[in-house]
C-alpha positions in Angstrom: 27.9 -2.7 -31.6 24.7 -2.4 -29.5 22.4 0.6 -29.9 22.6 3.2 -27.1 20.0 2.8 -24.4 17.1 5.2 -24.4 17.9 7.3 -21.3 14.4 8.7 -20.9 13.3 5.3 -19.4 13.7 4.6 -15.8 13.7 0.9 -14.8 12.8 1.2 -11.1 9.1 1.7 -11.8 8.9 -2.1 -11.1 9.7 -1.6 -7.4 6.0 -1.0 -6.7 2.7 -0.2 -8.0 1.1 3.1 -7.5 1.2 2.6 -3.7 -1.7 4.9 -3.0 -1.9 4.7 0.8 1.9 5.1 1.1 1.9 8.0 -1.4 -0.8 9.8 0.7 1.7 9.7 3.6 4.7 10.8 1.6 2.7 13.6 0.1 1.8 14.8 3.6 5.6 14.7 4.6 6.5 16.7 1.4 3.8 19.2 2.2 5.1 19.7 5.6 8.4 20.8 4.0 10.6 18.7 6.3 14.5 18.8 5.8 16.6 15.7 5.1 16.8 14.8 8.7 13.0 15.1 9.2 12.5 12.9 6.0 14.8 10.2 7.3 13.2 10.3 10.8 9.7 10.1 9.5 10.4 7.2 7.0 13.1 5.1 8.7 12.9 6.2 12.4 9.1 6.5 12.8 8.4 3.8 10.2 5.6 5.9 8.6 5.0 3.5 5.8 4.9 0.5 8.1 7.5 -1.6 6.3 9.4 -4.4 7.8 12.8 -2.8 7.5 14.1 0.8 7.3 15.8 -0.1 4.0 12.5 -1.2 2.5 10.8 1.9 3.8 13.4 4.3 2.4 13.4 2.5 -1.0 9.7 2.8 -1.4 9.6 6.3 0.0 12.4 7.5 -2.4 10.5 6.1 -5.4 7.2 7.7 -4.3 8.9 11.0 -3.5 10.5 11.0 -7.0 7.2 10.4 -8.7 5.4 13.1 -6.6 8.2 15.6 -7.3 7.0 15.6 -11.0 3.7 17.3 -9.5 2.9 20.6 -7.9 2.2 21.0 -4.2 -1.4 21.4 -5.2 -1.5 18.0 -6.7 0.2 16.6 -3.6 -2.8 17.8 -1.6 -5.1 15.9 -4.1 -3.1 12.8 -3.5 -3.2 13.3 0.3 -6.8 14.5 0.7 -8.6 13.4 -2.4 -10.8 10.3 -2.7 -9.3 7.1 -3.7 -10.1 7.4 -7.5 -8.7 11.0 -7.7 -5.5 10.1 -5.9 -5.0 7.1 -8.0 -5.4 9.1 -11.2 -3.1 11.7 -10.0 -0.5 9.1 -9.0 -0.8 7.4 -12.4 -0.2 10.7 -14.2 2.9 11.2 -11.9 4.1 7.7 -12.7 3.8 8.3 -16.4 5.7 11.6 -16.1 8.3 10.1 -14.0 8.7 6.9 -16.1 7.6 7.3 -19.8 8.0 3.7 -20.3 4.7 3.2 -18.4 3.0 5.7 -20.8 4.6 4.1 -23.9 
């Protein structure tokens, strides 16, 4: 019998790197406090992330949002407004929190 899978690991971290520019945009949307309809409009309708298809945009945005939700709104502001090294470090910390496999 196989050993049970470690449920603390999330496999979808491979769908993208830190995506700093895209994360800045998603952080801004989160800071605006948009509802579900506003989220879908910004990501898929307005193509905020400038992806080739709405499906790709939503896939990337959902991953980024999940990572960012491990942070406080104050850290979202650092991602959105901070210089690139600061935003990158904040996103790396969020990625480790979201997916312990990266930290391990």
